C-alpha positions as CSV (number, residue, x, y, z in Angstrom):
1,M,-74.8,-15.7,106.1
2,E,-73.0,-15.7,109.5
3,H,-69.6,-17.9,109.7
4,N,-70.1,-19.6,112.9
5,L,-65.9,-18.5,113.1
6,S,-66.8,-14.6,113.3
7,Y,-68.3,-12.7,116.5
8,I,-72.0,-11.0,116.4
9,H,-73.2,-9.7,119.9
10,P,-76.8,-10.5,120.1
11,A,-77.2,-6.3,119.9
12,A,-76.4,-5.3,116.5
13,K,-79.1,-5.1,113.9
14,I,-78.0,-7.4,111.1
15,G,-80.3,-7.1,107.5
16,N,-80.9,-10.0,105.0
17,N,-78.6,-11.4,102.9
18,V,-75.6,-10.1,104.3
19,T,-72.4,-11.9,104.5
20,I,-70.5,-12.2,107.8
21,D,-67.1,-14.0,106.9
22,P,-65.1,-15.8,109.7
23,F,-62.2,-13.9,112.1
24,S,-64.7,-10.9,111.9
25,T,-66.1,-8.8,115.1
26,I,-69.8,-7.0,115.0
27,H,-70.2,-5.1,118.2
28,E,-73.2,-3.7,120.6
29,N,-74.7,-1.3,118.8
30,V,-74.1,-1.3,115.4
31,E,-75.9,-1.8,112.3
32,I,-75.4,-3.0,109.3
33,G,-77.8,-2.9,105.3
34,D,-79.3,-5.6,103.5
35,G,-77.0,-7.0,101.4
36,T,-73.3,-6.1,102.6
37,Y,-70.5,-8.1,102.4
38,I,-67.8,-8.3,104.8
39,A,-64.3,-10.6,104.7
40,S,-62.3,-12.0,107.0
41,N,-60.2,-9.9,109.5
42,V,-62.8,-6.5,109.3
43,T,-64.0,-5.1,112.8
44,I,-67.0,-2.7,113.2
45,M,-67.1,-1.0,116.2
46,P,-70.2,0.7,118.7
47,G,-71.5,3.6,116.4
48,A,-71.5,1.7,113.0
49,R,-74.1,2.1,110.5
50,I,-73.8,1.0,107.8
51,G,-75.6,0.8,104.5
52,K,-77.3,-1.2,102.3
53,N,-75.2,-3.3,99.8
54,C,-71.7,-2.3,101.0
55,Q,-68.6,-4.0,100.6
56,I,-65.9,-3.6,103.3
57,F,-62.7,-5.8,103.4
58,P,-60.1,-7.7,104.7
59,G,-58.6,-5.4,108.0
60,A,-61.2,-2.9,108.3
61,V,-61.5,-1.3,111.3
62,I,-65.0,0.5,111.3
63,S,-66.4,3.1,114.7
64,A,-62.8,2.8,116.6
65,V,-63.1,5.6,119.7
66,P,-60.9,9.2,117.9
67,Q,-57.3,9.4,117.9
68,D,-58.5,12.5,120.1
69,L,-57.2,13.8,123.3
70,K,-60.6,15.5,123.9
71,F,-62.6,12.3,123.7
72,A,-64.6,11.9,126.4
73,G,-66.3,8.5,126.1
74,E,-69.7,10.4,124.3
75,E,-71.5,8.3,122.4
76,T,-71.2,8.9,118.1
77,T,-71.3,7.5,115.1
78,V,-69.8,6.2,111.9
79,E,-71.8,6.2,108.8
80,I,-71.7,4.2,105.8
81,G,-73.9,5.6,103.1
82,D,-74.9,2.4,100.3
83,N,-73.0,0.9,97.9
84,T,-70.2,2.0,99.5
85,T,-67.0,-0.2,99.5
86,I,-64.1,-0.3,101.6
87,R,-60.6,-1.7,100.3
88,E,-58.2,-3.5,103.2
89,C,-57.5,-2.0,106.5
90,V,-59.1,1.3,105.9
91,T,-60.0,2.8,109.3
92,I,-62.4,5.2,110.2
93,N,-63.0,7.1,113.0
94,R,-66.3,7.4,115.1
95,G,-67.1,11.7,115.4
96,T,-67.0,14.0,119.0
97,V,-69.0,16.6,120.2
98,D,-67.8,18.1,116.9
99,K,-70.5,16.8,114.5
100,Y,-70.8,14.3,116.9
101,K,-70.7,11.5,113.7
102,T,-68.0,10.7,111.1
103,V,-70.1,10.5,107.7
104,V,-69.1,8.7,104.3
105,G,-72.1,8.8,101.8
106,K,-73.2,6.4,99.1
107,N,-71.4,5.0,96.0
108,C,-68.5,5.3,97.0
109,L,-64.6,4.7,97.3
110,I,-62.1,4.1,99.8
111,M,-59.5,1.9,98.5
112,A,-56.7,0.3,101.0
113,Y,-55.4,1.4,103.4
114,V,-56.8,5.3,103.6
115,H,-57.5,6.5,107.6
116,L,-60.2,8.9,107.6
117,G,-61.0,10.8,111.0
118,H,-63.3,11.9,113.3
119,D,-65.9,14.2,112.2
120,C,-64.9,13.9,108.5
121,I,-68.4,14.5,106.6
122,L,-67.9,13.3,103.1
123,G,-70.5,13.2,100.2
124,N,-71.0,10.8,97.6
125,N,-69.5,9.4,94.7
126,I,-66.2,10.0,95.8
127,I,-62.9,8.3,95.6
128,I,-60.6,8.1,97.9
129,G,-56.7,6.5,96.7
130,N,-54.7,4.0,98.4
131,S,-53.2,5.3,101.8
132,T,-54.5,9.1,102.0
133,Q,-55.1,10.0,105.3
134,L,-57.5,12.8,106.4
135,A,-57.3,14.5,109.6
136,G,-60.6,15.2,111.7
137,H,-63.0,17.2,110.9
138,V,-62.2,17.8,106.4
139,L,-65.3,18.6,103.9
140,V,-65.1,17.0,101.2
141,D,-68.1,17.2,98.3
142,D,-69.3,15.4,96.0
143,Y,-68.0,13.6,93.2
144,A,-64.2,14.5,94.7
145,I,-61.1,12.5,93.7
146,F,-58.1,11.4,95.9
147,G,-54.7,10.4,94.3
148,G,-52.6,7.9,96.5
149,A,-50.7,8.8,99.4
150,C,-52.7,12.6,100.5
151,A,-52.6,14.1,103.7
152,V,-55.1,16.0,104.2
153,Q,-54.7,19.3,107.1
154,Q,-57.9,19.1,110.2
155,F,-60.2,21.2,109.3
156,A,-59.9,21.2,105.0
157,K,-62.8,21.7,102.9
158,I,-62.5,20.2,99.5
159,G,-64.6,21.4,97.0
160,A,-67.4,18.8,94.5
161,H,-66.3,17.4,91.8
162,T,-62.1,17.9,92.3
163,Y,-59.0,16.0,91.6
164,I,-56.2,16.3,93.5
165,G,-53.4,14.0,92.2
166,G,-51.1,11.9,93.9
167,G,-49.1,12.8,97.7
168,S,-50.7,15.9,97.9
169,L,-50.2,18.1,101.0
170,V,-53.7,19.7,101.1
171,R,-53.0,22.6,103.6
172,K,-55.7,25.0,102.3
173,D,-59.2,24.6,100.5
174,I,-59.5,23.4,97.7
175,P,-62.9,25.0,95.5
176,P,-64.9,23.2,93.3
177,Y,-64.5,21.7,89.9
178,V,-60.9,22.1,90.0
179,K,-57.7,19.7,89.8
180,A,-55.0,20.4,92.0
181,A,-51.1,19.4,92.1
182,R,-47.6,20.5,92.6
183,E,-45.8,21.4,96.0
184,P,-47.3,23.7,97.7
185,L,-50.1,22.5,96.4
186,S,-51.9,24.7,94.2
187,Y,-54.6,25.4,90.7
188,A,-54.0,23.1,88.1
189,G,-56.4,24.1,86.1
190,I,-60.1,22.8,85.2
191,N,-61.5,19.1,86.3
192,S,-62.6,18.8,82.7
193,V,-62.6,15.3,82.2
194,G,-65.0,14.3,85.2
195,L,-67.0,17.4,84.5
196,R,-67.6,15.7,80.9
197,R,-67.8,11.9,82.8
198,R,-70.8,13.9,84.9
199,G,-72.3,15.4,81.8
200,Y,-71.0,19.1,82.5
201,T,-71.6,20.8,78.4
202,N,-67.8,22.3,77.1
203,D,-70.6,25.4,77.5
204,V,-70.8,25.1,81.4
205,I,-67.3,23.9,81.5
206,N,-65.8,27.3,79.3
207,Q,-67.9,29.0,82.5
208,I,-66.1,27.3,84.5
209,Q,-63.0,28.2,83.3
210,E,-63.1,32.0,83.4
211,V,-64.0,31.9,86.5
212,Y,-61.5,30.8,87.1
213,R,-58.8,32.5,85.2
214,Y,-60.5,36.0,87.6
215,I,-59.2,33.4,90.4
216,F,-55.9,32.6,89.9
217,L,-54.5,33.4,86.5
218,R,-55.1,37.5,86.6
219,G,-53.1,38.3,89.6
220,Y,-55.9,39.9,91.1
221,N,-56.2,38.8,95.3
222,H,-59.1,37.1,96.0
223,A,-61.4,39.3,97.4
224,K,-61.1,41.9,94.4
225,A,-61.4,38.7,91.7
226,L,-65.1,37.7,93.3
227,E,-65.6,41.0,93.2
228,M,-65.2,41.1,89.3
229,I,-66.4,38.2,88.5
230,E,-69.7,39.5,89.9
231,L,-69.2,43.0,87.3
232,D,-68.2,40.5,84.7
233,L,-69.9,37.3,84.5
234,P,-73.1,36.0,84.4
235,P,-75.1,34.4,87.2
236,S,-75.0,30.9,87.3
237,K,-75.5,27.8,89.7
238,E,-71.3,26.8,89.3
239,R,-70.3,30.7,89.2
240,D,-72.0,31.3,92.5
241,E,-70.9,27.5,94.6
242,I,-67.2,28.8,93.5
243,I,-67.3,32.3,94.8
244,N,-70.0,30.9,98.0
245,F,-67.1,28.4,98.7
246,I,-64.3,31.4,98.6
247,R,-65.3,33.8,100.7
248,T,-67.0,31.1,102.9
249,S,-63.2,29.8,103.5
250,D,-61.4,30.3,106.8
251,R,-58.5,29.0,106.1
252,G,-58.5,30.3,102.3
253,V,-57.9,28.7,99.4
254,M,-54.6,27.0,97.6
255,K,-52.5,29.1,95.3
256,G,-52.7,29.9,91.4
257,Y,-50.1,28.3,89.4
258,G,-47.1,29.9,89.4
259,N,-47.8,32.2,92.6
């Protein structure tokens, strides 16, 4: 249902059973999937690709041009996955020549006043708390959760199944499966509650915890810790994911507790 007080560009592609409330604006070069709900006073600008059964609340601005002085008008996109909810006054900027797109995956909850900068790539099942701000080029893996009012520096990488405490300043990469908190941001243990909710067994959680004891609690530098992990601990999907994340981190990972 398209209300007669909304504006929809004739070239926009609107799926079946889409509801667009009054005073919203849908520009050209926009695609909206079946069953999506667009509330009042939403602005969806050129380059938006919105999936099925999404909900977008009042005041959100999707696919505005990037806040990047190098942007030269290249054609780029914002891609929003199915079943994602975008709450009030969220802003999501489209990509630049770096990736040509900004991506939010499926089944995500982006709470009110969040900003996602250009070329951010977010996976699936992510929750971002109110007023959290992601600068450009940030990568976030599946099932990450941010408390409210976090600020994430450009080019940061956030691993899967992480929990970041509210008000955190994220200047370093955060490896998977951990909780991050305090100032400066540091290791606060394993995200065991989140992992159990997603079906991880106690044995796997204990294996992950043992990996992080080498990295954060035994006083090794990271290179030595990874060497010792490979010598002492049996291979597993989780062990190898952690090792690869830390080895490929360009800016380095956050500190251990008490460092």
